[in-house]
PDB file as gemmi writes it, atoms N, CA and C in Angstrom:
CRYST1    1.000    1.000    1.000  90.00  90.00  90.00 P 1                      
ATOM      1  N   MET A   1       0.090  15.977  -5.253  1.00  0.00           N  
ATOM      2  CA  MET A   1       0.151  14.943  -5.083  1.00  0.00           C  
ATOM      3  C   MET A   1       1.110  14.212  -3.890  1.00  0.00           C  
ATOM      4  N   VAL A   2       0.656  13.173  -3.540  1.00  0.00           N  
ATOM      5  CA  VAL A   2       1.328  12.355  -2.304  1.00  0.00           C  
ATOM      6  C   VAL A   2       1.595  10.942  -2.928  1.00  0.00           C  
ATOM      7  N   THR A   3       2.877  10.517  -2.505  1.00  0.00           N  
ATOM      8  CA  THR A   3       3.651   9.437  -3.123  1.00  0.00           C  
ATOM      9  C   THR A   3       3.741   8.509  -1.818  1.00  0.00           C  
ATOM     10  N   VAL A   4       3.874   7.333  -2.382  1.00  0.00           N  
ATOM     11  CA  VAL A   4       4.725   6.560  -1.108  1.00  0.00           C  
ATOM     12  C   VAL A   4       5.651   5.564  -1.454  1.00  0.00           C  
ATOM     13  N   THR A   5       6.398   5.361  -0.801  1.00  0.00           N  
ATOM     14  CA  THR A   5       7.269   4.329  -0.873  1.00  0.00           C  
ATOM     15  C   THR A   5       6.982   3.072  -0.831  1.00  0.00           C  
ATOM     16  N   ASP A   6       8.138   1.885  -1.165  1.00  0.00           N  
ATOM     17  CA  ASP A   6       7.610   0.439  -1.604  1.00  0.00           C  
ATOM     18  C   ASP A   6       7.002  -0.225  -0.575  1.00  0.00           C  
ATOM     19  N   LYS A   7       7.925   0.070   0.856  1.00  0.00           N  
ATOM     20  CA  LYS A   7       7.580  -0.035   2.183  1.00  0.00           C  
ATOM     21  C   LYS A   7       6.015  -0.052   2.562  1.00  0.00           C  
ATOM     22  N   ALA A   8       5.657   1.350   2.022  1.00  0.00           N  
ATOM     23  CA  ALA A   8       4.620   1.910   2.888  1.00  0.00           C  
ATOM     24  C   ALA A   8       3.653   1.268   1.719  1.00  0.00           C  
ATOM     25  N   LYS A   9       3.983   1.308   0.607  1.00  0.00           N  
ATOM     26  CA  LYS A   9       2.602   0.511  -0.305  1.00  0.00           C  
ATOM     27  C   LYS A   9       2.837  -0.860   0.048  1.00  0.00           C  
ATOM     28  N   ASP A  10       3.627  -1.710   0.544  1.00  0.00           N  
ATOM     29  CA  ASP A  10       3.505  -3.157   1.055  1.00  0.00           C  
ATOM     30  C   ASP A  10       2.675  -3.337   2.549  1.00  0.00           C  
ATOM     31  N   LYS A  11       2.828  -2.581   3.221  1.00  0.00           N  
ATOM     32  CA  LYS A  11       2.139  -2.323   4.528  1.00  0.00           C  
ATOM     33  C   LYS A  11       0.749  -1.896   4.099  1.00  0.00           C  
ATOM     34  N   VAL A  12       0.312  -0.963   3.509  1.00  0.00           N  
ATOM     35  CA  VAL A  12      -0.912  -0.639   3.147  1.00  0.00           C  
ATOM     36  C   VAL A  12      -1.938  -2.150   2.560  1.00  0.00           C  
ATOM     37  N   VAL A  13      -1.530  -2.615   1.244  1.00  0.00           N  
ATOM     38  CA  VAL A  13      -1.932  -4.168   1.105  1.00  0.00           C  
ATOM     39  C   VAL A  13      -2.001  -4.795   2.070  1.00  0.00           C  
ATOM     40  N   HIS A  14      -0.982  -5.013   2.793  1.00  0.00           N  
ATOM     41  CA  HIS A  14      -1.223  -5.956   3.636  1.00  0.00           C  
ATOM     42  C   HIS A  14      -2.051  -5.346   4.928  1.00  0.00           C  
ATOM     43  N   LEU A  15      -2.477  -4.292   5.154  1.00  0.00           N  
ATOM     44  CA  LEU A  15      -3.301  -3.896   6.264  1.00  0.00           C  
ATOM     45  C   LEU A  15      -4.631  -4.211   5.323  1.00  0.00           C  
ATOM     46  N   MET A  16      -4.721  -3.715   4.353  1.00  0.00           N  
ATOM     47  CA  MET A  16      -6.518  -4.091   3.718  1.00  0.00           C  
ATOM     48  C   MET A  16      -6.297  -5.471   3.697  1.00  0.00           C  
ATOM     49  N   GLN A  17      -5.549  -6.302   3.027  1.00  0.00           N  
ATOM     50  CA  GLN A  17      -5.852  -7.688   3.016  1.00  0.00           C  
ATOM     51  C   GLN A  17      -6.316  -8.344   4.605  1.00  0.00           C  
ATOM     52  N   ASP A  18      -5.713  -7.641   4.988  1.00  0.00           N  
ATOM     53  CA  ASP A  18      -5.558  -8.388   6.929  1.00  0.00           C  
ATOM     54  C   ASP A  18      -7.100  -8.026   7.117  1.00  0.00           C  
ATOM     55  N   SER A  19      -7.968  -6.883   6.442  1.00  0.00           N  
ATOM     56  CA  SER A  19      -9.354  -6.048   6.947  1.00  0.00           C  
ATOM     57  C   SER A  19      -9.954  -6.923   6.059  1.00  0.00           C  
ATOM     58  N   GLY A  20      -9.825  -7.541   4.828  1.00  0.00           N  
ATOM     59  CA  GLY A  20     -10.899  -8.331   4.178  1.00  0.00           C  
ATOM     60  C   GLY A  20     -11.460  -6.986   3.320  1.00  0.00           C  
ATOM     61  N   LEU A  21     -10.606  -5.841   2.985  1.00  0.00           N  
ATOM     62  CA  LEU A  21     -11.234  -4.700   2.153  1.00  0.00           C  
ATOM     63  C   LEU A  21     -11.058  -5.228   0.691  1.00  0.00           C  
ATOM     64  N   ASP A  22     -12.331  -4.870   0.163  1.00  0.00           N  
ATOM     65  CA  ASP A  22     -12.066  -4.919  -1.494  1.00  0.00           C  
ATOM     66  C   ASP A  22     -11.533  -3.482  -2.294  1.00  0.00           C  
ATOM     67  N   GLU A  23     -11.439  -3.472  -3.311  1.00  0.00           N  
ATOM     68  CA  GLU A  23     -10.972  -2.492  -4.652  1.00  0.00           C  
ATOM     69  C   GLU A  23     -12.087  -1.641  -4.220  1.00  0.00           C  
ATOM     70  N   SER A  24     -13.029  -1.407  -3.983  1.00  0.00           N  
ATOM     71  CA  SER A  24     -13.967   0.104  -3.385  1.00  0.00           C  
ATOM     72  C   SER A  24     -13.402   0.813  -2.606  1.00  0.00           C  
ATOM     73  N   TYR A  25     -12.033   0.102  -1.654  1.00  0.00           N  
ATOM     74  CA  TYR A  25     -11.632   1.166  -0.766  1.00  0.00           C  
ATOM     75  C   TYR A  25     -10.657   1.688  -1.131  1.00  0.00           C  
ATOM     76  N   PHE A  26     -10.021   2.905  -0.466  1.00  0.00           N  
ATOM     77  CA  PHE A  26      -8.687   3.682  -0.834  1.00  0.00           C  
ATOM     78  C   PHE A  26      -8.268   4.258   0.502  1.00  0.00           C  
ATOM     79  N   LEU A  27      -7.237   4.531   0.597  1.00  0.00           N  
ATOM     80  CA  LEU A  27      -6.478   5.233   1.716  1.00  0.00           C  
ATOM     81  C   LEU A  27      -6.758   6.772   2.013  1.00  0.00           C  
ATOM     82  N   ARG A  28      -7.591   7.161   3.027  1.00  0.00           N  
ATOM     83  CA  ARG A  28      -7.786   8.599   2.842  1.00  0.00           C  
ATOM     84  C   ARG A  28      -6.826   8.954   3.809  1.00  0.00           C  
ATOM     85  N   VAL A  29      -6.219  10.375   3.518  1.00  0.00           N  
ATOM     86  CA  VAL A  29      -4.788  11.056   4.089  1.00  0.00           C  
ATOM     87  C   VAL A  29      -5.384  12.002   4.592  1.00  0.00           C  
ATOM     88  N   SER A  30      -5.222  12.731   6.048  1.00  0.00           N  
ATOM     89  CA  SER A  30      -5.885  13.662   6.330  1.00  0.00           C  
ATOM     90  C   SER A  30      -5.035  14.668   7.225  1.00  0.00           C  
ATOM     91  N   VAL A  31      -5.150  15.768   7.426  1.00  0.00           N  
ATOM     92  CA  VAL A  31      -4.585  16.510   8.529  1.00  0.00           C  
ATOM     93  C   VAL A  31      -5.840  16.966   9.336  1.00  0.00           C  
ATOM     94  N   GLN A  32      -5.529  17.009  10.812  1.00  0.00           N  
ATOM     95  CA  GLN A  32      -6.450  17.380  11.584  1.00  0.00           C  
ATOM     96  C   GLN A  32      -5.845  18.392  12.794  1.00  0.00           C  
ATOM     97  N   GLY A  33      -6.463  19.105  13.008  1.00  0.00           N  
ATOM     98  CA  GLY A  33      -5.806  20.204  14.149  1.00  0.00           C  
ATOM     99  C   GLY A  33      -5.489  19.163  15.469  1.00  0.00           C  
ATOM    100  N   GLY A  34      -4.340  19.453  16.131  1.00  0.00           N  
ATOM    101  CA  GLY A  34      -4.051  18.662  17.469  1.00  0.00           C  
ATOM    102  C   GLY A  34      -2.489  18.513  17.502  1.00  0.00           C  
ATOM    103  N   GLY A  35      -2.262  17.818  18.157  1.00  0.00           N  
ATOM    104  CA  GLY A  35      -0.788  17.464  18.234  1.00  0.00           C  
ATOM    105  C   GLY A  35       0.018  18.408  18.988  1.00  0.00           C  
ATOM    106  N   CYS A  36       1.348  17.929  19.385  1.00  0.00           N  
ATOM    107  CA  CYS A  36       1.737  19.058  19.930  1.00  0.00           C  
ATOM    108  C   CYS A  36       2.424  20.254  19.218  1.00  0.00           C  
ATOM    109  N   SER A  37       2.420  20.193  17.487  1.00  0.00           N  
ATOM    110  CA  SER A  37       3.072  21.217  16.769  1.00  0.00           C  
ATOM    111  C   SER A  37       1.810  21.558  15.947  1.00  0.00           C  
ATOM    112  N   GLY A  38       0.837  21.207  16.651  1.00  0.00           N  
ATOM    113  CA  GLY A  38      -0.455  21.893  15.979  1.00  0.00           C  
ATOM    114  C   GLY A  38      -1.606  21.364  15.031  1.00  0.00           C  
ATOM    115  N   LEU A  39      -0.534  20.732  14.157  1.00  0.00           N  
ATOM    116  CA  LEU A  39      -1.671  19.635  13.126  1.00  0.00           C  
ATOM    117  C   LEU A  39      -0.950  17.982  13.204  1.00  0.00           C  
ATOM    118  N   SER A  40      -2.072  17.372  12.758  1.00  0.00           N  
ATOM    119  CA  SER A  40      -1.636  16.010  12.896  1.00  0.00           C  
ATOM    120  C   SER A  40      -2.379  15.028  11.905  1.00  0.00           C  
ATOM    121  N   TYR A  41      -1.210  14.170  11.202  1.00  0.00           N  
ATOM    122  CA  TYR A  41      -1.514  13.368  10.163  1.00  0.00           C  
ATOM    123  C   TYR A  41      -2.796  12.213  10.605  1.00  0.00           C  
ATOM    124  N   ASN A  42      -3.371  11.758   9.458  1.00  0.00           N  
ATOM    125  CA  ASN A  42      -4.101  10.811  10.087  1.00  0.00           C  
ATOM    126  C   ASN A  42      -4.246   9.953   8.691  1.00  0.00           C  
ATOM    127  N   LEU A  43      -4.419   8.420   8.779  1.00  0.00           N  
ATOM    128  CA  LEU A  43      -4.589   7.725   7.837  1.00  0.00           C  
ATOM    129  C   LEU A  43      -6.164   6.778   8.491  1.00  0.00           C  
ATOM    130  N   ASP A  44      -6.609   6.410   7.663  1.00  0.00           N  
ATOM    131  CA  ASP A  44      -7.864   5.850   7.473  1.00  0.00           C  
ATOM    132  C   ASP A  44      -8.342   4.723   5.874  1.00  0.00           C  
ATOM    133  N   PHE A  45      -8.740   3.694   6.139  1.00  0.00           N  
ATOM    134  CA  PHE A  45      -9.370   3.291   4.722  1.00  0.00           C  
ATOM    135  C   PHE A  45     -10.581   3.617   4.630  1.00  0.00           C  
ATOM    136  N   ASP A  46     -11.031   4.081   3.597  1.00  0.00           N  
ATOM    137  CA  ASP A  46     -12.738   4.708   3.095  1.00  0.00           C  
ATOM    138  C   ASP A  46     -12.864   3.856   2.027  1.00  0.00           C  
ATOM    139  N   ASN A  47     -14.503   4.214   1.635  1.00  0.00           N  
ATOM    140  CA  ASN A  47     -14.931   3.804   0.601  1.00  0.00           C  
ATOM    141  C   ASN A  47     -16.144   4.680   0.380  1.00  0.00           C  
ATOM    142  N   GLU A  48     -16.011   6.073   0.788  1.00  0.00           N  
ATOM    143  CA  GLU A  48     -17.192   6.719   0.336  1.00  0.00           C  
ATOM    144  C   GLU A  48     -16.425   8.417   0.044  1.00  0.00           C  
ATOM    145  N   ILE A  49     -16.547   8.687  -1.002  1.00  0.00           N  
ATOM    146  CA  ILE A  49     -16.188   9.837  -1.723  1.00  0.00           C  
ATOM    147  C   ILE A  49     -16.959  11.060  -1.020  1.00  0.00           C  
ATOM    148  N   LYS A  50     -16.353  11.888  -0.668  1.00  0.00           N  
ATOM    149  CA  LYS A  50     -16.517  13.541  -0.159  1.00  0.00           C  
ATOM    150  C   LYS A  50     -16.411  14.461  -1.131  1.00  0.00           C  
ATOM    151  N   LYS A  51     -17.342  15.054  -1.038  1.00  0.00           N  
ATOM    152  CA  LYS A  51     -17.506  16.585  -1.914  1.00  0.00           C  
ATOM    153  C   LYS A  51     -15.818  17.220  -1.973  1.00  0.00           C  
ATOM    154  N   GLY A  52     -14.953  17.153  -2.747  1.00  0.00           N  
ATOM    155  CA  GLY A  52     -13.940  18.062  -2.618  1.00  0.00           C  
ATOM    156  C   GLY A  52     -12.726  17.313  -2.730  1.00  0.00           C  
ATOM    157  N   ASP A  53     -13.047  15.947  -2.781  1.00  0.00           N  
ATOM    158  CA  ASP A  53     -11.785  14.965  -2.732  1.00  0.00           C  
ATOM    159  C   ASP A  53     -11.163  15.128  -3.576  1.00  0.00           C  
ATOM    160  N   GLN A  54      -9.830  15.086  -3.250  1.00  0.00           N  
ATOM    161  CA  GLN A  54      -8.899  14.909  -4.634  1.00  0.00           C  
ATOM    162  C   GLN A  54      -8.152  13.463  -4.722  1.00  0.00           C  
ATOM    163  N   PHE A  55      -8.069  12.857  -5.657  1.00  0.00           N  
ATOM    164  CA  PHE A  55      -7.728  11.323  -5.956  1.00  0.00           C  
ATOM    165  C   PHE A  55      -5.939  11.425  -6.391  1.00  0.00           C  
ATOM    166  N   PHE A  56      -5.314  10.437  -5.971  1.00  0.00           N  
ATOM    167  CA  PHE A  56      -4.229   9.968  -6.191  1.00  0.00           C  
ATOM    168  C   PHE A  56      -4.257   8.838  -6.433  1.00  0.00           C  
ATOM    169  N   GLU A  57      -2.950   8.432  -6.977  1.00  0.00           N  
ATOM    170  CA  GLU A  57      -2.582   6.710  -7.271  1.00  0.00           C  
ATOM    171  C   GLU A  57      -0.984   6.799  -7.465  1.00  0.00           C  
ATOM    172  N   ASP A  58      -0.309   6.001  -6.613  1.00  0.00           N  
ATOM    173  CA  ASP A  58       1.139   6.037  -6.562  1.00  0.00           C  
ATOM    174  C   ASP A  58       1.200   4.557  -5.935  1.00  0.00           C  
ATOM    175  N   LYS A  59       2.063   3.835  -7.245  1.00  0.00           N  
ATOM    176  CA  LYS A  59       2.225   2.472  -6.738  1.00  0.00           C  
ATOM    177  C   LYS A  59       1.193   1.215  -6.318  1.00  0.00           C  
ATOM    178  N   GLY A  60       0.032   1.761  -7.231  1.00  0.00           N  
ATOM    179  CA  GLY A  60      -0.811   0.994  -7.073  1.00  0.00           C  
ATOM    180  C   GLY A  60      -2.166   1.436  -5.899  1.00  0.00           C  
ATOM    181  N   VAL A  61      -1.405   2.132  -4.731  1.00  0.00           N  
ATOM    182  CA  VAL A  61      -2.063   2.640  -3.824  1.00  0.00           C  
ATOM    183  C   VAL A  61      -3.126   3.800  -4.160  1.00  0.00           C  
ATOM    184  N   ARG A  62      -3.979   3.559  -4.061  1.00  0.00           N  
ATOM    185  CA  ARG A  62      -5.575   4.889  -4.498  1.00  0.00           C  
ATOM    186  C   ARG A  62      -5.476   5.680  -2.795  1.00  0.00           C  
ATOM    187  N   MET A  63      -5.548   6.891  -3.320  1.00  0.00           N  
ATOM    188  CA  MET A  63      -5.307   7.788  -1.761  1.00  0.00           C  
ATOM    189  C   MET A  63      -6.545   9.129  -2.021  1.00  0.00           C  
ATOM    190  N   ALA A  64      -7.386   9.472  -1.339  1.00  0.00           N  
ATOM    191  CA  ALA A  64      -8.331  10.391  -1.208  1.00  0.00           C  
ATOM    192  C   ALA A  64      -7.862  11.368  -0.266  1.00  0.00           C  
ATOM    193  N   LEU A  65      -7.401  12.653  -0.418  1.00  0.00           N  
ATOM    194  CA  LEU A  65      -7.140  13.819   0.702  1.00  0.00           C  
ATOM    195  C   LEU A  65      -8.350  14.861   0.005  1.00  0.00           C  
ATOM    196  N   ASP A  66      -9.048  15.341   1.564  1.00  0.00           N  
ATOM    197  CA  ASP A  66     -10.034  16.178   1.022  1.00  0.00           C  
ATOM    198  C   ASP A  66      -8.914  17.803   1.053  1.00  0.00           C  
ATOM    199  N   MET A  67      -9.808  18.535   0.280  1.00  0.00           N  
ATOM    200  CA  MET A  67      -9.075  19.947  -0.372  1.00  0.00           C  
ATOM    201  C   MET A  67      -8.228  20.485   1.056  1.00  0.00           C  
ATOM    202  N   LYS A  68      -8.547  20.780   2.236  1.00  0.00           N  
ATOM    203  CA  LYS A  68      -7.377  21.671   3.147  1.00  0.00           C  
ATOM    204  C   LYS A  68      -6.505  20.700   3.484  1.00  0.00           C  
ATOM    205  N   SER A  69      -6.829  19.581   3.321  1.00  0.00           N  
ATOM    206  CA  SER A  69      -5.466  18.498   4.014  1.00  0.00           C  
ATOM    207  C   SER A  69      -4.764  18.309   2.487  1.00  0.00           C  
ATOM    208  N   PHE A  70      -4.941  18.466   1.286  1.00  0.00           N  
ATOM    209  CA  PHE A  70      -4.169  18.572   0.171  1.00  0.00           C  
ATOM    210  C   PHE A  70      -3.765  19.933  -0.090  1.00  0.00           C  
ATOM    211  N   LEU A  71      -3.738  20.811   0.732  1.00  0.00           N  
ATOM    212  CA  LEU A  71      -2.917  22.260   0.808  1.00  0.00           C  
ATOM    213  C   LEU A  71      -1.844  21.889   1.575  1.00  0.00           C  
ATOM    214  N   TYR A  72      -1.850  21.338   2.429  1.00  0.00           N  
ATOM    215  CA  TYR A  72      -0.734  20.752   3.516  1.00  0.00           C  
ATOM    216  C   TYR A  72       0.234  19.961   2.860  1.00  0.00           C  
ATOM    217  N   LEU A  73      -0.535  18.768   2.722  1.00  0.00           N  
ATOM    218  CA  LEU A  73       0.277  17.482   2.159  1.00  0.00           C  
ATOM    219  C   LEU A  73       0.671  17.432   1.220  1.00  0.00           C  
ATOM    220  N   ALA A  74       0.658  18.608  -0.195  1.00  0.00           N  
ATOM    221  CA  ALA A  74       1.326  18.525  -1.445  1.00  0.00           C  
ATOM    222  C   ALA A  74       2.664  18.314  -1.219  1.00  0.00           C  
ATOM    223  N   GLY A  75       3.248  17.008  -2.246  1.00  0.00           N  
ATOM    224  CA  GLY A  75       4.460  16.658  -2.347  1.00  0.00           C  
ATOM    225  C   GLY A  75       4.929  15.979  -0.961  1.00  0.00           C  
ATOM    226  N   THR A  76       4.018  15.520  -0.277  1.00  0.00           N  
ATOM    227  CA  THR A  76       4.174  14.764   0.877  1.00  0.00           C  
ATOM    228  C   THR A  76       5.021  13.050   0.280  1.00  0.00           C  
ATOM    229  N   GLU A  77       5.941  12.692   0.893  1.00  0.00           N  
ATOM    230  CA  GLU A  77       5.875  11.046   0.711  1.00  0.00           C  
ATOM    231  C   GLU A  77       5.599  10.172   1.838  1.00  0.00           C  
ATOM    232  N   LEU A  78       4.796   8.981   1.838  1.00  0.00           N  
ATOM    233  CA  LEU A  78       4.329   8.249   2.828  1.00  0.00           C  
ATOM    234  C   LEU A  78       5.343   6.995   2.870  1.00  0.00           C  
ATOM    235  N   ASP A  79       5.974   6.697   4.078  1.00  0.00           N  
ATOM    236  CA  ASP A  79       6.798   6.160   4.040  1.00  0.00           C  
ATOM    237  C   ASP A  79       6.448   4.926   5.178  1.00  0.00           C  
ATOM    238  N   PHE A  80       7.322   3.599   5.411  1.00  0.00           N  
ATOM    239  CA  PHE A  80       6.886   2.722   6.791  1.00  0.00           C  
ATOM    240  C   PHE A  80       8.026   2.502   7.181  1.00  0.00           C  
ATOM    241  N   SER A  81       8.205   2.652   8.620  1.00  0.00           N  
ATOM    242  CA  SER A  81       9.322   1.975   9.224  1.00  0.00           C  
ATOM    243  C   SER A  81       8.731   0.940  10.259  1.00  0.00           C  
ATOM    244  N   ASP A  82       9.795  -0.432   9.947  1.00  0.00           N  
ATOM    245  CA  ASP A  82       9.546  -1.084  10.981  1.00  0.00           C  
ATOM    246  C   ASP A  82      10.759  -1.617  11.818  1.00  0.00           C  
ATOM    247  N   GLY A  83      11.610  -0.936  11.779  1.00  0.00           N  
ATOM    248  CA  GLY A  83      12.888  -0.821  12.634  1.00  0.00           C  
ATOM    249  C   GLY A  83      12.803  -0.743  14.151  1.00  0.00           C  
ATOM    250  N   LEU A  84      14.298  -0.755  14.535  1.00  0.00           N  
ATOM    251  CA  LEU A  84      14.258  -0.803  16.188  1.00  0.00           C  
ATOM    252  C   LEU A  84      14.076   0.393  17.042  1.00  0.00           C  
ATOM    253  N   ASN A  85      14.325   1.520  16.412  1.00  0.00           N  
ATOM    254  CA  ASN A  85      13.931   2.645  16.488  1.00  0.00           C  
ATOM    255  C   ASN A  85      12.022   3.180  16.195  1.00  0.00           C  
ATOM    256  N   GLY A  86      11.408   2.610  16.213  1.00  0.00           N  
ATOM    257  CA  GLY A  86      10.305   2.760  15.753  1.00  0.00           C  
ATOM    258  C   GLY A  86       9.359   2.117  14.767  1.00  0.00           C  
ATOM    259  N   LYS A  87       8.053   1.696  14.859  1.00  0.00           N  
ATOM    260  CA  LYS A  87       7.224   1.526  14.002  1.00  0.00           C  
ATOM    261  C   LYS A  87       6.240   2.211  13.772  1.00  0.00           C  
ATOM    262  N   GLY A  88       6.073   2.265  12.473  1.00  0.00           N  
ATOM    263  CA  GLY A  88       4.620   2.883  12.018  1.00  0.00           C  
ATOM    264  C   GLY A  88       5.196   3.853  10.937  1.00  0.00           C  
ATOM    265  N   PHE A  89       3.683   4.509  10.157  1.00  0.00           N  
ATOM    266  CA  PHE A  89       3.840   5.063   9.026  1.00  0.00           C  
ATOM    267  C   PHE A  89       4.595   6.568   9.305  1.00  0.00           C  
ATOM    268  N   ASN A  90       5.252   7.129   8.554  1.00  0.00           N  
ATOM    269  CA  ASN A  90       6.051   8.223   8.598  1.00  0.00           C  
ATOM    270  C   ASN A  90       5.420   9.082   7.146  1.00  0.00           C  
ATOM    271  N   PHE A  91       5.562  10.726   7.651  1.00  0.00           N  
ATOM    272  CA  PHE A  91       5.415  11.601   6.907  1.00  0.00           C  
ATOM    273  C   PHE A  91       6.600  12.460   6.239  1.00  0.00           C  
ATOM    274  N   HIS A  92       6.908  12.503   5.188  1.00  0.00           N  
ATOM    275  CA  HIS A  92       8.230  13.287   4.589  1.00  0.00           C  
ATOM    276  C   HIS A  92       7.492  14.604   4.076  1.00  0.00           C  
ATOM    277  N   ASN A  93       7.390  15.361   4.858  1.00  0.00           N  
ATOM    278  CA  ASN A  93       6.201  16.592   4.389  1.00  0.00           C  
ATOM    279  C   ASN A  93       7.107  17.950   3.859  1.00  0.00           C  
ATOM    280  N   PRO A  94       7.388  18.020   2.543  1.00  0.00           N  
ATOM    281  CA  PRO A  94       8.143  19.119   2.458  1.00  0.00           C  
ATOM    282  C   PRO A  94       7.574  20.585   3.165  1.00  0.00           C  
ATOM    283  N   ASN A  95       6.500  20.931   3.015  1.00  0.00           N  
ATOM    284  CA  ASN A  95       5.554  22.050   3.812  1.00  0.00           C  
ATOM    285  C   ASN A  95       5.769  22.240   5.276  1.00  0.00           C  
ATOM    286  N   ALA A  96       6.097  21.279   5.872  1.00  0.00           N  
ATOM    287  CA  ALA A  96       6.099  21.598   7.401  1.00  0.00           C  
ATOM    288  C   ALA A  96       7.444  22.233   7.665  1.00  0.00           C  
ATOM    289  N   THR A  97       7.043  23.064   8.603  1.00  0.00           N  
ATOM    290  CA  THR A  97       8.471  23.936   8.781  1.00  0.00           C  
ATOM    291  C   THR A  97       8.560  23.289  10.380  1.00  0.00           C  
ATOM    292  N   ARG A  98       8.225  22.783  10.906  1.00  0.00           N  
ATOM    293  CA  ARG A  98       8.376  22.226  12.425  1.00  0.00           C  
ATOM    294  C   ARG A  98       7.877  21.230  12.753  1.00  0.00           C  
ATOM    295  N   THR A  99       8.399  19.420  13.342  1.00  0.00           N  
ATOM    296  CA  THR A  99       7.755  18.778  13.465  1.00  0.00           C  
ATOM    297  C   THR A  99       7.973  18.337  14.790  1.00  0.00           C  
ATOM    298  N   CYS A 100       7.321  17.682  15.697  1.00  0.00           N  
ATOM    299  CA  CYS A 100       7.096  16.950  16.908  1.00  0.00           C  
ATOM    300  C   CYS A 100       8.490  15.949  16.801  1.00  0.00           C  
ATOM    301  N   GLY A 101       8.967  15.947  17.962  1.00  0.00           N  
ATOM    302  CA  GLY A 101       9.862  14.428  18.378  1.00  0.00           C  
ATOM    303  C   GLY A 101       9.475  13.520  17.786  1.00  0.00           C  
ATOM    304  N   CYS A 102       7.987  13.102  17.767  1.00  0.00           N  
ATOM    305  CA  CYS A 102       7.762  11.813  17.722  1.00  0.00           C  
ATOM    306  C   CYS A 102       7.513  11.478  16.486  1.00  0.00           C  
ATOM    307  N   GLY A 103       7.219  13.016  15.261  1.00  0.00           N  
ATOM    308  CA  GLY A 103       6.886  13.085  14.145  1.00  0.00           C  
ATOM    309  C   GLY A 103       5.554  12.677  13.620  1.00  0.00           C  
ATOM    310  N   GLU A 104       4.730  12.857  14.484  1.00  0.00           N  
ATOM    311  CA  GLU A 104       3.104  12.742  14.269  1.00  0.00           C  
ATOM    312  C   GLU A 104       2.399  13.997  14.192  1.00  0.00           C  
ATOM    313  N   SER A 105       3.156  14.770  14.598  1.00  0.00           N  
ATOM    314  CA  SER A 105       2.331  16.376  14.372  1.00  0.00           C  
ATOM    315  C   SER A 105       3.570  17.042  13.731  1.00  0.00           C  
ATOM    316  N   PHE A 106       2.797  18.205  13.045  1.00  0.00           N  
ATOM    317  CA  PHE A 106       3.974  19.270  12.654  1.00  0.00           C  
ATOM    318  C   PHE A 106       2.885  20.673  12.405  1.00  0.00           C  
ATOM    319  N   SER A 107       3.574  21.600  11.712  1.00  0.00           N  
ATOM    320  CA  SER A 107       3.151  23.137  11.564  1.00  0.00           C  
ATOM    321  C   SER A 107       3.671  23.482  10.311  1.00  0.00           C  
ATOM    322  N   VAL A 108       2.996  24.473   9.743  1.00  0.00           N  
ATOM    323  CA  VAL A 108       3.679  25.149   8.838  1.00  0.00           C  
ATOM    324  C   VAL A 108       3.863  26.818   8.577  1.00  0.00           C  
TER     325      VAL A 108                                                      
END                                                                             
């Protein structure tokens, strides 16, 4: 399961409203090859269910993960930071053995 902090939830809801997306949309969380550590996080809004999708809901945020991404992200917390040192979504992934300096890629 992937969880979200209150700040991440607020930002996701705000982005969905700004984009004019209705309740049929959900947050697609995935892992792709790339980045300086080998794997990169990806977030997007989607309304198409794909074969093998795993669905979770936390704090009212519906999320879909494909099976490969689920294996890498089980137990991960999605946070959002808008402080002086950076702005954006952050992943606290207990499965990552190494992360890059910017926090956008990882390896297991």
